[in-house]
C-alpha positions as CSV (number, residue, x, y, z in Angstrom):
1,M,-59.7,18.5,33.7
2,Y,-59.4,17.0,30.2
3,A,-57.1,14.5,28.7
4,R,-55.7,13.8,25.2
5,V,-54.5,10.1,24.8
6,V,-52.7,9.0,21.8
7,R,-51.6,5.3,21.1
8,F,-48.7,4.2,18.7
9,E,-47.7,0.8,17.8
10,G,-44.5,-0.9,16.2
11,G,-41.9,1.6,18.0
12,D,-38.3,0.6,18.6
13,P,-37.7,0.7,22.3
14,A,-34.5,2.7,21.9
15,A,-36.0,5.1,19.5
16,L,-38.9,5.7,22.0
17,D,-36.4,6.5,24.8
18,K,-34.4,8.8,22.7
19,E,-38.1,10.4,21.7
20,T,-39.0,10.8,25.3
21,E,-35.5,12.3,26.3
22,S,-35.9,14.8,23.4
23,I,-39.3,15.9,24.7
24,R,-38.0,16.2,28.2
25,R,-35.3,18.4,27.1
26,D,-37.7,20.5,24.8
27,I,-40.2,21.2,27.7
28,E,-37.2,22.0,30.0
29,A,-35.9,24.6,27.4
30,A,-39.5,26.0,27.1
31,R,-39.9,26.4,30.9
32,R,-36.7,28.3,31.0
33,G,-38.3,30.7,28.3
34,E,-35.8,29.5,25.4
35,P,-37.4,30.3,22.3
36,G,-38.0,28.1,19.0
37,T,-38.9,25.0,21.0
38,H,-41.7,22.9,20.0
39,S,-43.0,23.1,23.5
40,E,-43.4,27.0,23.9
41,D,-47.2,26.7,23.6
42,L,-47.4,23.2,25.2
43,V,-46.2,24.5,28.7
44,K,-48.7,27.0,28.7
45,L,-51.4,24.7,28.0
46,V,-50.6,21.4,29.5
47,R,-50.6,20.7,33.2
48,R,-49.3,17.1,33.1
49,L,-47.4,15.1,30.5
50,V,-47.2,11.1,30.9
51,A,-45.7,8.7,28.6
52,L,-46.3,5.1,28.8
53,V,-44.3,2.3,27.2
54,D,-44.7,-1.3,26.4
55,R,-41.0,-2.3,25.6
56,K,-42.0,-6.0,24.8
57,N,-44.7,-5.0,22.2
58,G,-43.3,-1.6,20.9
59,S,-46.2,0.1,21.8
60,S,-46.6,3.4,23.8
61,A,-49.1,5.9,24.8
62,V,-49.1,9.5,25.7
63,I,-51.5,11.5,27.8
64,A,-51.7,15.3,28.0
65,F,-53.7,16.9,30.5
66,C,-55.1,20.4,30.5
67,D,-57.2,22.6,32.9
68,T,-60.0,23.3,30.0
69,E,-61.6,21.9,26.9
70,D,-60.1,24.9,25.2
71,D,-56.7,24.0,26.1
72,L,-57.3,20.5,25.2
73,R,-58.4,21.4,21.7
74,N,-55.4,23.8,21.3
75,V,-53.1,21.0,22.5
76,D,-54.8,18.5,20.2
77,R,-54.0,21.0,17.0
78,I,-50.4,21.4,18.1
79,F,-49.7,17.7,18.5
80,D,-51.5,16.9,15.3
81,S,-49.1,19.4,13.3
82,M,-46.2,17.4,14.9
83,S,-44.8,14.4,12.9
84,P,-43.2,11.6,15.2
85,E,-40.2,9.8,13.8
86,P,-41.1,6.6,12.1
87,E,-38.8,4.4,14.6
88,T,-41.4,5.5,17.2
89,G,-44.2,3.6,15.7
90,R,-47.3,4.8,13.7
91,R,-50.0,6.7,15.5
92,V,-53.2,4.3,15.7
93,S,-55.6,6.4,17.8
94,V,-56.2,9.8,19.5
95,D,-58.8,10.4,22.0
96,L,-60.1,13.4,23.8
97,Y,-61.5,12.8,27.3
98,E,-63.1,14.7,30.2
99,V,-61.5,13.5,33.1
100,T,-64.2,12.5,35.9
101,L,-61.8,10.8,38.3
102,D,-58.1,11.8,39.3
103,E,-57.6,10.4,43.2
104,T,-54.4,9.1,44.8
105,T,-55.0,6.0,46.5
106,A,-51.6,5.6,48.3
107,R,-51.8,4.8,52.0
108,A,-49.3,6.5,54.4
109,K,-46.8,4.1,55.7
110,A,-46.8,3.2,59.3
111,A,-43.5,4.7,61.2
């Protein structure tokens, strides 16, 4: 598995919430096969998408997980072609990783 991690700084928390909801609606529409969404190709290539927000400092990160390195490179090109709204902050880094550990450590609760 592979992951693309992008970080933003200087974002307005309300704008970050609005952007997250917009992305969520776009992904849902793409899953239903509605044409013209930004996420049409992304839902085919991205296995999991995680958004992290630090409201106090106005920073955020988005992690896109892909099955293959080729998928990751294609996702990187798609995201690079998108321009986030200025209120969501400025992009400060984009890194591509191979995922070497992905484990759940939650323990079963006693009955």
